[in-house]
N, C-alpha and C positions, 0 to 999 in steps of 0.2 A: 813771129816774135814769141808766141806762147806755145810753140810746137811741143815743148817738154810736157805740156799738160794734156796732150792727146791721149796718152794711155789712161791716166786717172779719169779724164772726161768720158772715155769710152767705157771704162769700168762702172762709173756712176750711171751712165746711160742704161747699161744692161741691168744694173741693180734697180733703178727706178722702174724699168719695164717689168722686171720680175715682181716688184711690189704692186704694180698696177694691175696684176692679175686679180687679187682679192680686194684691192683698194682703188680709189680714184687717184689720178696723177697728183692732185693737190695734197691729198692725205699721204701719198707715198713720199712727197717732199718732207712733210712733217715727221714721218717715221724715220726717214734718212737723217734729218737734223737731230732728232732725239738720240739716234745711234751715235752721231758725232759727239754730242754732249756727254753721253755716258763714257765714251773713251777719254774725254778730257776732264772727267770729274776728279780724279786724283790731283790734277793741277789746280782745280778750283779749291780743293781743301787746303793745298799749300798756299794759295793766294789769300785765303781767309786767315790763315795763321800769320801771313805777312801783314795783313791789315791790322791785326791785333798788336803785332810788334810795332807797327808804325804809330798806332795810337799811344802806345807806351812811351815812344820817343818824342812825342810832341812837346812836352815841357822842356826837354833838352834842346830841341830845334828852336823854340822860341828864345831860349837863353842865348843861343849862338847868334840869332838874328839881332838881338839887343846888343850883344857884345861887339859885333863887327859892323853894325849899321849898314852903310852903303858899300862897304868893302866886299864886293861880290866874289873876288878871287879867294880871299881868306875864308869867306863863308862856305864856298863850294868845297874848299880843301877840308875844312873841319866837318862838313856834312858827310863827305866821303869817308873820312876817318871814323865818324860816328857809326855809319852803316857797316863798315868793316868790323868794328869792335862788337857791334850788336849781332852781326851775322845775318843781316836782313837787307832788303832793298825797299826803298820808298815806293817803287813802281812795280813791285812784284804782282800786284793785283791786276795789272794789264796783260799778264802772260797768257791766260786762257783766251782773251779777246784776240791777241796777236796770232795765236796758233790756229784760230778759226779762219784766218784770211785765205789759206789755200783751199779750204772746203768751200768758202763763199765764192772764190774765183771759179772753182769747178762748176758750181751751180749756175753762176753767171754765164759761163761758156756753154753750158748744157742747153740753155734756152736762148742763145744768140747765134749758134752755129747751124748753118743750113744742112750740113751733112756730117755724120759721125761714123767713123770706120768705113768710109766710102759709100755709105748708104744715106738716103734722105732722113733727116731728123724728124721722126714722127711725133716727138714730144711738142713740137712747135704748134701743133694743132690742138693740144689739150686746152680745155677751158675750165673756168670756175666763175659762177654768176654770169655766164655768157661772155666772159672776157678771156681772150687767149693768154695763157701763162707766159708767153714770150713777149707780150705787149709792154712797151716801156712807158714809165711815168704816167702822165695824164691821158695818154692814149689807152691806158688800161682802166679807165673809169667804167663802172663804179667801183670795181674791185680795189683800185689804188686808194680810194678814200676809206674803205673798210680797213685796209692794212695800215694806212697812216694813222687812223684813229686808234687802232690797237697798239701801235708802236708809241704813240703819244701817251696813252694810259700807262703802259709799262714803264716808259721813261719817267713819268711823274712819280710813280710808285718807287722806282729805283732811287731817284734823287732824294726822296723823303727818307728812305731807309739808309742812305749813306752816312757814315760818320762825318763829323765836322772836318773841313779841310783847312782850317786856319793854321797858318804856319808851314804848310807843306808846299814846296815849290811846284807850281802848276796845279795845285789842288783845286782851285776854283774852276779851271778849265776842265779838269777830269770830271767834276760834278756835272758839267754841261754836256759831256760827250754822249750820254744816252739819247739826247734829243737829236743828235746828228743822224740817227737812223731814220727819223721822220723825213728829213730832207733827202735821204738816199732813195726813198721811194719814188722821187721825181725823175730819177735817171736810170734805175735798174729795171730789169724785167719783173713781172709780177711774181714769177717763181722765186726769184731772189728775195723779193719782199716777204714772201711767205717764210722763207728760210730765216730772214732777219727777225720777223715777228716771233717765230717759234723759239729761236735761240735766245732772244732778249727776255722773253717770258720765262724760259728755263733759268736764265741767269738770275733774274729777280727772285724767283722762288728758291733757288739753290742758296743764294746768299742769305736770304731770310732764315732758312732752316739751319745753315751752318753757324750763323751768329746766335741763333737761339740755343744751339747745342753747345756753344762755347762757354 
C-alpha cells in the first residue's frame, strides 16, 4: 500500500546511518528533524504573516457572524469572499504542519519495517534509556513517559502563546491540536515520538521568535 515510500524510506535509512557515525541514533533523529524544519522555515514565515492577517480580519468576521446569525450558507459565502479580497486564508497556519506529514510517515516506516532495501533493518535494535526506538506506546516505557511529558510541556507553552481564536471557524479546535501529539505517543514508535517532540519544540520556539520580530 505504501510502496511509493520505499525510496524515501531507504534514503532516510542511509542518512540516519550516516549520522549515527558521530551521533547516537536518537540524536541522529533529532538532527534529521531539525534539517526538515529548516527546509520548511520559509513556509513558517508565510504562516506567521497569515496569522497576523487573520487577527486583522477578526472584527470583520465577528460582524459577519452577527449579520447572518445561523445562516451558515451565507456566512460561509461571505467568509470566502472576505478571504479572497484580503488575499489570505484563515487556515494558512496549518500548512507547515501538513507538509511535515510525509516526513513523519517516513520516520514511522523507518522504525516499523523489518527490512529496508532487501536487508534487515538494523535501526530496530537502537535504544535510548534502555528502550528500543521501535517500541510502540506503553511498551516503550520509561522513554514514552519522558517523551509524553516533553510534548505536554511544549503543547501547554504553544497554547498559551497562540492568539485568541474567538470568531474563527474551528479556532477552538485548532488551539487544542498541540495536545494531540501527547496522545500520539501511545500508538507510534519511540523514534516517531522523538521526531514529534523535536518538531513541536521547534514550532513553539519559531512562532515565538517570528511573533516577536513582527
